VOGU-3710 file (C-alpha; in Angstrom, 3 decimals, decimal comma):
1> mknrpsshll> 106,549/204,942/205,729  108,084/207,567/203,949  108,498/205,213/200,748  105,059/203,605/200,803  102,775/205,561/198,594  99,630/203,392/199,621  100,013/204,396/203,226  100,074/208,100/202,784  97,359/207,751/200,049  95,299/205,989/203,068
11> lllgllvldt> 96,432/208,972/205,268  95,142/211,430/202,834  91,794/209,721/202,355  91,460/209,609/206,091  92,333/213,149/206,362  89,587/214,035/203,610  87,047/211,991/205,965  87,901/213,988/209,107  87,848/217,203/207,159  84,225/216,308/206,022
21> laylaiyrsg> 83,207/215,641/209,704  84,809/218,963/210,817  82,751/220,896/207,906  79,583/219,137/209,136  80,413/220,243/212,677  80,854/223,770/211,877  77,751/224,037/209,586  75,640/222,270/212,532  76,949/224,970/215,051  76,255/227,873/212,614
31> iargfspsll> 72,683/226,790/212,434  72,360/226,444/216,488  74,050/229,933/216,675  71,596/231,494/214,044  73,317/231,665/210,654  73,496/229,202/207,937  76,946/228,360/206,658  77,214/228,078/202,969  77,261/224,106/201,764  78,707/225,048/198,546
41> lafrdlalfl> 81,787/226,675/200,117  82,061/223,657/202,157  81,863/221,306/198,994  84,421/223,731/197,248  86,827/223,027/199,958  86,524/219,478/200,066  86,846/219,455/196,267  90,354/220,905/196,460  91,505/217,628/197,496  90,818/216,177/194,124
51> pllaifiwmv> 93,813/218,280/192,582  96,015/217,273/195,489  95,259/213,420/195,132  95,733/214,146/191,364  99,121/215,560/192,215  100,209/212,808/194,639  99,282/210,287/191,862  101,283/212,094/189,312  104,081/212,106/191,369  104,118/208,587/191,947
61> rryryagdlt> 103,278/207,357/188,689  105,062/209,677/186,562  108,222/209,945/188,590  108,308/206,764/190,708  108,520/208,928/193,820  111,134/207,501/196,064  111,472/210,631/198,599  109,961/211,627/201,820  106,039/211,666/201,399  105,829/212,876/204,898
71> lfttaillfs> 106,535/216,225/203,850  103,184/216,144/201,567  101,273/214,552/204,051  102,130/216,850/206,825  101,818/220,031/204,671  98,301/218,917/203,465  97,361/218,366/206,880  98,178/221,926/207,834  96,555/223,098/204,644  93,503/221,356/205,487
81> igqfaqyrlf> 93,066/222,614/209,017  93,591/226,199/207,756  90,813/225,873/205,166  88,146/224,708/207,717  89,332/227,360/210,140  88,611/230,006/207,220  85,502/228,386/206,303  84,654/228,823/210,279  85,564/232,292/210,119  84,173/233,751/206,605
91> tdpeysadrr> 80,836/232,123/206,893  80,116/233,905/210,231  78,394/237,123/209,309  79,694/238,776/212,542  83,311/238,209/211,416  82,380/239,276/207,967  80,825/242,717/208,559  82,935/245,524/207,675  82,199/248,259/210,345  81,340/248,176/214,158
101> aevgrarlak> 77,648/248,917/213,679  77,339/246,063/210,965  79,149/243,647/213,439  76,432/244,646/216,068  73,385/244,075/213,690  74,927/240,826/212,696  75,257/239,828/216,178  71,521/240,629/217,154  70,519/238,894/213,893  72,180/235,848/214,867
111> antaqqrain> 70,898/235,750/218,504  67,232/236,342/216,862  67,516/233,386/214,384  68,826/231,191/217,223  65,832/232,270/219,346  63,236/231,815/216,982  64,663/228,302/215,710  64,704/227,391/219,614  61,099/228,276/219,948  60,237/226,124/216,909
121> kyydaekkqv> 61,965/223,066/217,848  61,753/222,899/221,513  58,368/224,762/222,639  55,642/222,003/223,179  52,088/222,765/221,893  50,604/223,877/225,231  53,297/226,632/225,600  52,585/227,724/221,950  49,029/227,908/222,814  49,745/230,108/225,816
131> lfgdpdyqir> 52,105/232,566/224,094  50,724/232,594/220,486  47,179/231,438/220,643  47,942/228,710/218,403  49,395/225,204/219,298  50,946/224,803/215,952  52,364/228,067/215,558  55,494/228,355/213,750  57,819/231,504/213,682  58,760/232,319/210,065
141> idtsqansdd> 62,617/232,480/210,312  63,996/235,166/208,089  67,804/234,619/207,843  68,643/237,068/205,059  70,060/239,506/208,049  72,220/236,988/209,812  73,726/235,397/206,487  76,388/237,018/204,742  77,326/234,027/202,825  74,191/232,416/202,145
151> esywtfkrii> 73,228/230,140/199,309  71,548/232,404/197,184  74,853/234,601/197,012  77,510/231,839/196,583  76,497/230,547/193,151  78,748/227,979/191,315  79,917/230,774/189,070  80,825/232,855/192,004  82,696/230,329/193,713  84,609/229,075/190,724
161> sslstliplm> 85,856/232,551/190,129  86,439/233,679/193,600  90,171/234,277/194,976  89,601/231,592/197,775  89,368/229,058/194,837  92,013/230,485/192,587  94,564/230,855/194,980  94,965/227,505/196,336  94,855/226,081/192,612  97,766/228,572/191,734
171> gflgfglafa> 99,605/227,149/194,862  99,115/223,701/193,624  100,377/224,736/190,017  103,306/226,325/191,622  104,161/223,194/193,467  103,908/221,102/190,298  105,991/223,647/188,410  108,749/223,804/191,066  108,834/220,136/191,455  109,290/219,419/187,772
181> ftmrddvllw> 112,045/222,054/187,384  113,781/221,267/190,359  114,198/217,469/189,112  116,304/218,757/186,100  119,879/218,926/186,433  120,422/221,503/183,728  118,130/223,607/185,590  119,654/223,454/188,821  123,018/224,343/187,357  121,479/227,301/185,479
191> lqrhsiligl> 120,266/228,722/188,624  123,609/228,130/190,571  125,558/229,784/187,717  123,234/232,779/187,545  122,661/232,879/191,003  124,056/236,645/191,573  122,155/237,850/188,801  118,973/236,213/189,865  119,266/237,932/193,475  120,063/241,494/191,790
201> vttlpfalia> 117,154/241,368/189,016  114,442/240,192/191,377  115,314/241,946/194,656  116,187/245,616/193,290  112,694/245,964/191,671  111,073/244,589/194,813  112,905/247,029/196,835  111,923/250,036/194,712  108,506/248,980/194,650  108,435/248,183/198,635
211> iiyssggkfl> 109,851/251,270/199,668  107,846/253,960/197,211  104,562/252,147/196,897  103,751/250,255/200,153  102,404/251,075/203,735  102,667/249,017/206,672  104,218/245,957/205,043  101,367/245,866/202,574  101,047/246,889/198,758  97,639/247,684/196,694
221> gnttpwepvk> 95,475/247,404/199,937  96,080/244,145/201,756  98,470/242,115/199,566  102,198/241,150/200,032  103,643/240,155/196,610  107,184/240,173/197,851  106,479/236,758/199,253  108,226/235,143/196,204  110,988/237,139/196,477  112,098/234,557/199,290
231> itflvsyagi> 112,626/231,999/196,667  114,659/234,130/194,408  116,631/235,333/197,507  117,075/231,593/198,444  118,627/230,557/195,171  120,805/233,754/194,906  121,984/233,351/198,421  122,277/229,514/198,250  124,289/229,934/194,758  126,769/232,313/196,311
241> ladhyrnlsr> 127,333/230,049/199,343  127,705/226,854/197,344  130,376/228,555/195,106  132,412/229,841/197,978  131,973/228,166/201,224  135,356/226,447/200,949  136,778/230,053/200,920  134,536/231,461/203,722  135,600/228,476/205,866  139,200/230,053/205,751
251> tywgippwrf> 139,670/232,965/207,992  142,237/235,489/208,650  141,878/236,685/212,414  138,292/235,075/212,439  137,023/236,896/209,059  137,067/235,579/205,645  138,619/237,200/202,794  136,752/240,212/201,917  136,487/239,354/198,217  134,298/236,347/198,978
261> vlpfllvavl> 132,476/238,297/202,037  131,293/241,353/199,873  128,962/239,579/197,455  127,674/237,385/200,164  126,676/240,723/202,107  125,460/242,261/199,066  122,865/239,794/198,410  122,180/239,516/202,429  121,569/243,023/202,371  119,149/243,482/199,596
271> pivpffalad> 115,978/242,160/200,808  116,658/243,685/204,447  116,556/247,094/203,518  113,028/247,357/202,146  111,559/245,179/204,764  113,269/247,825/207,191  111,868/250,810/205,294  108,529/249,094/205,375  108,964/248,353/209,287  108,144/244,507/208,659
281> fgqmlvffga> 110,126/243,088/211,533  108,489/239,610/211,124  110,112/239,178/207,709  113,618/240,494/208,962  113,372/237,786/211,863  112,719/235,383/209,232  115,289/236,260/207,016  118,075/236,658/209,535  117,109/233,312/210,894  117,495/231,756/207,209
291> yltlylvavr> 120,645/233,658/206,913  122,101/231,783/210,073  120,880/228,571/209,128  122,075/228,753/205,492  125,524/229,793/206,605  125,920/227,282/209,239  125,011/224,485/206,760  127,706/225,667/204,287  130,846/226,403/206,597  129,665/224,126/209,548
301> rlpqvtmaiv> 132,135/226,022/212,046  130,590/227,710/215,153  133,181/230,483/215,072  132,145/231,276/211,687  128,283/231,609/212,413  129,359/233,728/215,478  130,862/236,114/213,105  128,147/235,973/210,820  125,872/236,969/213,726  128,150/239,880/214,355
311> lmavlltgsi> 128,218/241,086/210,715  124,485/241,025/210,628  124,274/242,711/213,991  126,740/245,328/212,321  124,441/245,715/209,218  121,319/246,319/211,518  122,994/248,674/213,751  124,361/250,374/210,542  121,025/250,805/209,087  119,089/252,125/212,307
321> faagiyntva> 121,743/254,737/212,596  121,511/255,833/208,948  118,003/256,025/209,330  118,594/258,029/212,563  120,451/260,477/210,884  118,015/260,859/208,275  115,379/261,452/210,560  116,926/263,475/213,047  119,690/265,810/211,264  117,375/268,808/211,033
331> difsdrdsvs> 116,577/268,646/214,764  120,306/268,320/215,753  121,178/271,320/213,777  118,211/273,524/214,835  118,437/272,408/218,781  120,022/275,217/220,586  119,894/273,561/224,248  123,052/271,694/225,183  122,287/267,945/224,968  124,832/265,005/226,064
341> avervkglvs> 126,427/263,129/223,675  124,614/260,086/225,411  121,502/261,418/224,971  122,086/262,486/221,338  123,132/258,764/220,497  120,055/257,316/222,287  117,823/259,788/220,203  119,718/258,846/217,245  118,987/255,005/217,497  115,534/255,727/218,500
351> qgipprihqr> 114,562/257,915/215,506  116,049/255,278/213,418  113,748/252,526/214,522  110,612/252,861/212,748  107,381/253,506/214,820  105,645/250,472/213,893  108,423/248,551/215,349  108,559/250,780/218,389  104,963/250,135/218,789  105,084/246,203/218,530
361> fylwrhgglp> 107,841/245,924/220,978  105,903/248,232/223,808  102,766/246,143/223,298  104,779/242,927/223,617  106,481/244,138/226,958  103,619/246,367/228,335  100,417/245,048/226,831  98,168/246,084/229,562  99,838/249,567/229,961  99,099/252,483/227,494
371> pdpdrywwwa> 102,370/254,223/226,425  102,824/257,959/227,032  100,753/259,955/224,263  103,980/262,318/223,997  105,998/259,436/222,626  106,884/260,338/219,022  106,120/256,837/217,673  102,764/256,740/219,094  100,088/257,852/216,804  97,335/258,649/219,329
381> revgettggg> 98,198/262,259/219,239  97,739/262,445/215,588  94,415/260,903/215,713  93,167/263,146/218,533  93,949/265,974/216,277  92,328/264,626/213,337  89,013/263,831/215,407  88,936/266,676/217,453  90,354/265,226/220,517  87,301/263,110/221,390
391> isneemwynk> 89,231/259,639/222,004  91,368/259,141/225,215  94,855/257,928/224,998  93,611/254,811/227,016  90,761/254,304/224,822  92,950/254,557/221,719  95,297/251,998/223,194  92,989/249,236/224,249  90,350/249,616/221,474  92,757/250,108/218,453
401> yayqpsqalf> 96,070/248,646/219,239  96,057/246,132/222,205  92,225/244,859/221,509  93,502/242,261/218,945  96,282/240,610/220,723  94,241/240,575/224,201  91,333/238,876/222,689  93,516/236,124/220,953  95,071/235,181/224,226  91,644/235,157/225,964
411> gisdgrlvga> 90,419/232,891/223,131  93,121/230,607/223,790  92,931/230,606/227,516  88,977/229,576/227,041  89,817/226,673/224,696  91,496/224,902/227,325  92,491/221,207/226,554  90,055/220,121/224,003  88,608/223,524/222,990  84,737/224,862/222,813
421> glgrgypesv> 84,281/222,847/219,500  84,388/223,838/216,044  81,742/226,754/215,305  81,310/226,991/219,255  83,598/229,551/220,208  84,062/233,362/219,346  86,976/233,673/217,363  84,910/236,269/215,086  85,495/238,595/217,924  89,540/238,719/217,035
431> piadsdfiya> 90,127/240,942/214,126  92,055/239,313/211,123  91,520/236,046/213,056  92,004/234,376/209,418  95,511/235,657/208,722  97,818/236,720/211,749  95,780/235,252/214,621  94,716/232,075/212,983  96,511/229,965/215,585  94,377/231,648/218,420
441> aiaeemglag> 91,223/230,958/216,544  92,122/227,317/215,890  93,165/226,964/219,422  90,071/228,440/220,812  87,794/226,044/219,322  90,056/222,896/219,171  91,898/223,631/222,350  95,531/222,612/223,579  95,065/219,614/221,565  94,365/221,437/218,287
451> gaviiagfii> 97,214/223,926/218,795  99,547/220,969/219,490  98,458/219,195/216,353  99,654/222,430/214,414  102,937/222,557/216,175  103,651/218,810/215,917  102,961/219,298/212,171  105,511/222,026/211,582  107,954/219,917/213,978  107,581/217,021/211,462
461> llisgmrtai> 107,893/219,051/208,574  111,207/220,621/209,921  112,752/217,262/210,889  111,820/215,903/207,513  113,028/218,836/205,411  116,409/219,106/207,599  116,867/215,395/206,949  116,200/216,163/203,153  119,144/218,669/203,333  121,533/216,566/205,168
471> eapdmftkll> 120,908/213,734/202,712  121,691/216,108/199,701  124,463/214,903/197,714  125,795/218,645/196,766  126,097/221,851/198,425  123,637/223,697/196,373  120,540/221,492/196,756  121,661/221,010/200,572  121,411/224,581/200,743  118,204/224,996/198,745
481> aagvtsflgf> 116,548/222,156/201,080  117,770/223,898/204,338  116,585/227,474/203,171  113,222/226,212/202,104  112,979/224,513/205,709  113,892/227,440/207,542  111,925/229,636/205,817  109,009/227,644/206,523  110,088/226,834/210,187  111,279/230,306/211,208
491> qaivniggvi> 107,791/231,850/209,648  105,753/229,274/211,954  107,821/230,196/215,111  107,387/234,074/214,708  103,634/233,819/213,977  102,962/231,540/216,782  105,237/233,046/219,136  103,758/236,255/218,570  100,159/235,163/219,221  101,153/233,514/222,498
501> rllpmtgitl> 103,384/236,577/223,393  106,716/234,696/223,520  107,719/237,294/220,476  106,576/240,515/219,716  103,662/240,463/217,239  104,794/240,920/213,574  101,774/240,449/211,303  103,500/237,551/209,654  101,152/234,744/208,300  101,304/230,941/209,257
511> pfishggwsl> 102,589/228,649/206,344  99,907/226,626/204,829  97,459/227,846/207,394  96,713/231,486/207,171  94,400/232,921/204,628  96,845/234,588/202,200  97,563/234,904/198,583  100,955/235,012/197,735  102,078/233,372/201,210  99,996/230,337/200,307
521> itsffmlgil> 101,266/230,379/196,613  104,875/230,724/197,829  104,562/227,956/200,623  103,549/225,375/197,934  106,185/226,383/195,744  108,744/226,094/198,267  107,291/222,459/199,232  107,932/221,542/195,559  111,467/222,401/195,751  111,606/220,205/198,801
531> maishrnnk> 109,954/217,303/197,812  112,040/217,368/194,469  115,570/217,588/196,418  113,959/214,590/198,613  113,252/212,543/195,623  116,696/213,268/194,098  118,400/212,206/197,166  116,870/208,628/197,028  116,909/207,908/192,915
//
């Protein structure tokens, strides 16, 4: 099927029909629950299929596409699931409310509206005569309090200019540009020749911006503009490995020559340092996974990969000790009590790990047990001092930190096999369900079956991507394809694994599905690179 565009076009059209039914189910469920989801937003989401179909036809007609179209179809499947999942969440006034008091008012308004509609629809004339003194009585339903996204607000102009419209379109544009440029031999040759320069020019400014102007892995509020750094890093790393993979395969006492290892380590460290400074553990996991995948594809020797793992562990340990020295040097010189060397080393390592990572690991291992308030990485004491000590340690833990992952697990459990139905669950009770925990929101309403569709989609995407890498005729495009696939795959593993507690929760997005600006644009850009390489393999 991979070289039959007509089959994939039928699949895309069938997907459009299924999406239409999904939006209809969400709209009807919203009416039953006391609010009116915006039909204009539903039409907008469905209309996004038009540029996707145009891109599909452009590839087939303009380039006589001969690659694996399964990549495109699977990515659009994941994207469409994410679109109606976000529609389900953002049209719910309870989820869109900013503060707890507003959430309570929105929940009450939804309940009142649902009750009023039930009375008008199901009470017969006799019951209305007894209750209201009029057999034809109709309650005037006021939905203004229960609708944050009603038709009066979402006008055509607002929808066209909203970020939720512009970001997918930018992603589609990025896909087209990546596909068109990766098809050109001169562009690939230029990228490989200037790979080190590309890495230095892009990652050094990123490192400075990330360390100086960012907080908690975010920049300018809630954006992550360093997602595109994955692409420039991939180009840089793949170029270095493509130039020196034969030299890296030759070892002395199990170690390649240092004149080839040092550029490799320099480019490898550049993206990791700012992520460590940001305490962005999820991105570190994704980058380490991409490192190992690319190195394995390049050298194709298990001892070499083992040595790469050891080198990365040394780099990580060294960065931890460096941060620990920075954080504890004053305490070491001012502490007059005798402390054993072992305790000093333990304290040094502990101080070197950012508090945010400490909290994530503790939450993963002891989710139901609040930490000791005296632990330096737990900020309950600081909050207590700020608020006058009116919040207990247990309340701080369960309401502020453990609440989100616990609610996500409850939602997945309630979904069971086929879910509560689109629009009939309670994913709005999970904070940031549209981004980090969107898998839980989908699994609650679509059940284990819906979650399995997402996992199967990523598995198909990974298999197709790795097959593309294996079939690539030269090492540079082989590494590009393997790198794109590993970035998308490890990001999905880290996100889903964190939601179901197989891994620590890291706050990383789910490719193509989560609500996110730079993440979605970068995912489509990577898809364009992968599909261009697949086409080049089969020309």
